[in-house]
N, C-alpha and C positions, 0 to 999 in steps of 0.2 A: 420579218425580222431579220432576216438576211439580208435584205434591199437595204435597209437602216444603217445597219452595221457595217457595211460595206461604203457606204454611202462616207460614214462618219470617217472610217479609214481613211476614204479619199481625199478628204477633208480635209483631214489632222498632217496627211501627209504631203498634201499642199501649202499647208502654213509653216509646217518646218521646212521642211527641203529646202527653202531658199535660205533658210538660220542655217543649215549644216554644209550648205555650199558657199557661205562666207566665212566660215570660222576655219575652213582649209587655208593656206598662205597663198597668194595668190602666185608665188615664183619661187622656185631653188637659187634663183639668179645668185642670188649672197652667199651658198656653201660654194666652199672652193676647199679642194685637199688640200692641204701644205706641208705632207710629209706622209713619209710611211714607214714603218718599224715589220720587220721582220719577224718572225717567230717559227717553230718547227711548222713543216707541213702534216694535215692530218685534221680527222672533228674537232668541232669545242662544241661547248652548248653555251652555258650563259658567263660573261663579264660582268665588272664592277670594279668603279674606281673609289677609289682613299682619298678623298680630298686634301687631308693631313698630310698625310706621309708622303702622297704624289704619287699613288701605284696604282695602274692596272692589274686586274687580278683575272686569268681565265680559267675556266674548270674546260680543261681539255680530257680526253679518252682514257688515258695512263697516267695522268700528271697533271696538276695544278700550276699553270704558266705564270710569272709577274714580271713588270715590266716598270722598270724606274719610268717618268713620265719628262723628268727632267733631262736624263743622259740618250732615254731609250736602249738601256741596257735592257736587255731578256737574259732573266734566271726562265729556261724550257723545261727545270723539276723542280721548283721550289717542294712540293712535297708528291709522292706518288699519288693514284687515283684509281678506282677502281670504275670505269666510266664515271670521269667527274662530271657533274652535272649544274649546280649553283658551288659559286664562293661569294661571301659576304665580308666584307671586313667586318671586323667590330667598332661602335667609335669608342674613342678615347684609351683605346688598347690596341698592338702588334699586332694581333691574334684573328683569324681569320676562318669562317664555318666555311666547311664544304663536307659538299654531299657525295655523296657515291650513288649510284644507280644502280648497278651490281650487285651491291651488297645490303643494298637499303637502309646506310648507315652514315652518320653524320659526324665528323671532326672537327676537334677545336686545332689548326696548324700553326705557327708562328709565320709570322707573313713577312716578318724579315729574312734578307736574303743572305747567307751565314758567308 
């Protein structure tokens, strides 16, 4: 029985391996760094873009950072955080859901820079 299972796994791997290899991009030569936006030093977790308002939100250890993608303006502390974990802009609003790893709390914060 073990021989048949092993043989089936090898056959399946042989059939699907070329499909997986072809699914990967041939080259990343088409990607270029076109600019950089500096923020404060330190750790960060997840980041999300609000395409409607053109803003990038970054969950950082002690704050939520916001970046205006049109101007490159960085707001290093849009709101405080307790080991910020995730930031999710809510569609159709200026509100951002922010989660904190230390306190296990999710908060709704204003996503616009004051």
